[in-house]
N, C-alpha and C positions, 0 to 999 in steps of 0.2 A: 288782477294777477292771480288772486286766489281761485277764481272760477276757471281760469285758463289751466292752471296747474291741476285742479281737481278733474277737469274735463280730460286732460291729457292722461292722467293716471287711470281713469275709468275706461278710456278707449284703448289703452295699451293692453289692459286685461281682457277687454271684449274682442269680438271677432268682426264686428260690423265695419269698422274703419279699414282693417287690414284686408277684408274681403273686397271692399270697394276699390282700394288701391291695387290689389292684385288683378282685378278685372281690367282696370285702366292700363296697367303695365302690360298685360297679355294682349290687349287690343292694340296698343301702340306698337309693340314688337312685331305682332303679326302683320300689321299694315306696312311696317318698315320692310319686312322680308318680301312682301308682295310687291313692293314698289322699287326693288333694287334694279329692275330691268328698265326703269324710266330714265329719261335723259338727265344728264348731270345738272343742266341749268334750269329746265322747266319742270322736271319731275318733283321738285321740292314743293311747288304750289299744289300739284295734284295730290301729293301725299297728305298735306295739311288739310285740304278740303275733304279727302276720303276719310281721314282720321276723325275730323269733326263730325261728318255725316254718320259715322259708326258710333262714336263715343257719346253722341247726343242722346242716344236711346238709353244709356246706362246712368250717366251722371245725375239727371233729374230724379229718377226713382231711388237711386242710392242715397242722394242727399235728403230726399223726403223722409226715408226710413231712418237715417242717422239722426236727423233733427227731431223727428217725432218721438222716437224711442228714448233719446237722451233726456228730453223734457219729461216724458211719461215716467221714466225711471225714478226721477226725483219724487214724484207723487207716490209711486208704488213702494219705494223704500222709506217713505215718511220723512225724507230729508227736506222736502219742500216746506212742510209744516214747521220744522225746526228753524229753517232760514227765515220764514215769514214772522215767527214769534220774536225774532231779534230786531224788530222794528224795520225790517226790510220789506218794502212794498213789492207786489207781484210785478209791477212794471219794471222796477229796478232789477229784480231777479231775472226777468226775461231778457232784458238788455245785456246784463252781464253774462247770462248763459249763452246768448247769441254770439257775443264777442268771443267766448271760449270755443264755441262750435266753429266759428270762422277760422280761428287760429289753428285749431287741432286738425281740421279737415283740409284747409288750404295749404298749410305748410308742407305736408308730405307730397301733395299733388305738385306744388311748385318745385320742390326738390327733384321729383321724378322728371318733370319736363325740362329742368335744367340739364339733367344727365342725358335725357333723350336728345337734346340739342347737340350734345357732344357726339352721339351716335350718328346723327344726321350729317355732321361735318365731314364724315368719311365717305359719304355717298352722294351728297348734293352740294350745289353752290348755295350758300345760305343767304337769306334776306332777313336781317334782324327786325326790320319794320314789320314784315308779314308775320314773323313768329311772335312779336310783341302783341300784334292784333289778335292772333290766335289765343294767346295766354289771357288777354283781357276778356275775350269771349268765354273761355272756360271758367274764369274766376267769377264773371257776372252770373252765369248759369248756376254755379255752385252757391253763390250768395243768395240768389232769389229762392232756390228750392230748399236750401237749408232753413231759411226763415219761414217759408211755407210749412216745412216739416215741424218746426218749433211751434207754429200756431196749431197744427193738427194735434201735436202732443199736449198742448195746453187745454184744448176743449174736449179731448177724447177721454172716455172713462174706462176703456178696456183696450187690450191689444188688438182684438178683432176689429174694433172701430178704427184704430190706426191703419190697419191693413186695408180696410174698405175705403176710407177717405183718401189714402195715399194712391191707391189704384185709380180712383175716380179722378183725382187731380192730374195724374200722369196721362190718363186716357183723354181728359178734356183738352189739355194743351197739345197733345199729339194729333187728335182727330176732331173732337167736337167743336173747338173754337173756330177753326177754318171752315168746317162744314156749315156752321151756323152763318158765318159771314158770306159764304157762297150763295146762300139762299137770298141774300139782300143785294147781290152783285148786279142784277138787272136794273135796280133802282138807283144805282150810283150815278150821280151827275156832277157837274162842276161845282154846284152849290153845296153838296154834302160830301164831296170826296175827301176833304180834310178830316171830317168826323169819322168816315169809314177807315181812313188811313190810321187815325189814332187808335181805333179799336183793333185794327189788324196788328199793329205793332205793340199792343198790350200783351200779345203772346211772346214770352221771352225767347222762345225758340226762333221765331221769325225775326225779331229785332237783332238777336245775336247773329243769325245767319246773314242778314243783310249787311250788318257791320263788318262781318268777316269777309264776305265776298267783295265788297267795295274797298275795304282796307287793303286787300291783296290785289286790287285792280283786276279781279276776275270778272266783275260786273261793271259795266260802264253806263253812265247816265246820258251819254251822247245820243242825239237823234231820237229823243223821246217824244211821244205824242203830248199834246197839251194836257190831256187828262192824267197821263202818267206823271208829268211834271208837277201837276197839282197834288197828286197822290204822294210824291216824295217832296213835300213842302218844306222839309228841313233836312239837315245832314243825318246820315245813319247813326253817327255818334250821339246826337241829341236824342234820337229815338231810343237808343240803348240806355242812356242816362235817365230819360223819362220813365222807361220801363223798370229800371232798377229801383229808382226812388219810389215809384208808385207801389210796387209789390212789397218792398221792404216796409214801408209805412203801413200799408193795408194789412200785411201779415202780423206786424207787431200790434197794431190796434185790435185786430181780430183776436189774437192770442190773449191780450189783456182783458178785453171786454167779456169774452165768453169762456174764460179759463175755469177749470174745475180743480179744486184742491186735492181731491181724492181720486185714486185709480185702483182698479182691481183686475185680476186675471180674467 
């Protein structure tokens, strides 16, 4: 609880969290205004898909920066040394810091999207299941990239390194990951398609997108080829859970193993 309260006070004084929330609010409102001409019953799904396709460009990089600078600030202000001298291990610090980040970042986002649901009620026929799926997708993206950001802040020794690593991670998941897998696509067979599928859904953007589209019944698994059936060898929800657990554990272990206690401008 101490870390959550400390994180909350630091983010209230800072600009990063409010800038991120302002961007999400502006995007959400602009998508709503653009969607007012859509039909009352079907426009709701179009709005959520369009909102996700737009907001997905901003949430990852914003969460990466918030997570990275929050951890780096502890090193820069020498508070990390003070915390570690109180017989608190770095693993314990990182886990508590991560819990504080999750709470401080997700709470305002969830509050906004609750208010946003009230705005949608006046324009569309609501489907609570679809909206719940949408919220799960946003929360999963936020958790994964916040933890990656915390790992970046752990092993970075300067603000410039944080900017470089953050841009690379964002660029990798948006472009390089799929581009690399495309080069192996001609070699995909029934024997190795499950391995290819596992690597493909390691990209959180793809696992969340598939979960969202299937959860809203926008994408159907009917009449698939045998190869595509083998590719989707489990439910999208399990791909999402596997992705979340994998990246949280990987990011936490990376942050603990490669952390540096000192930081400089």
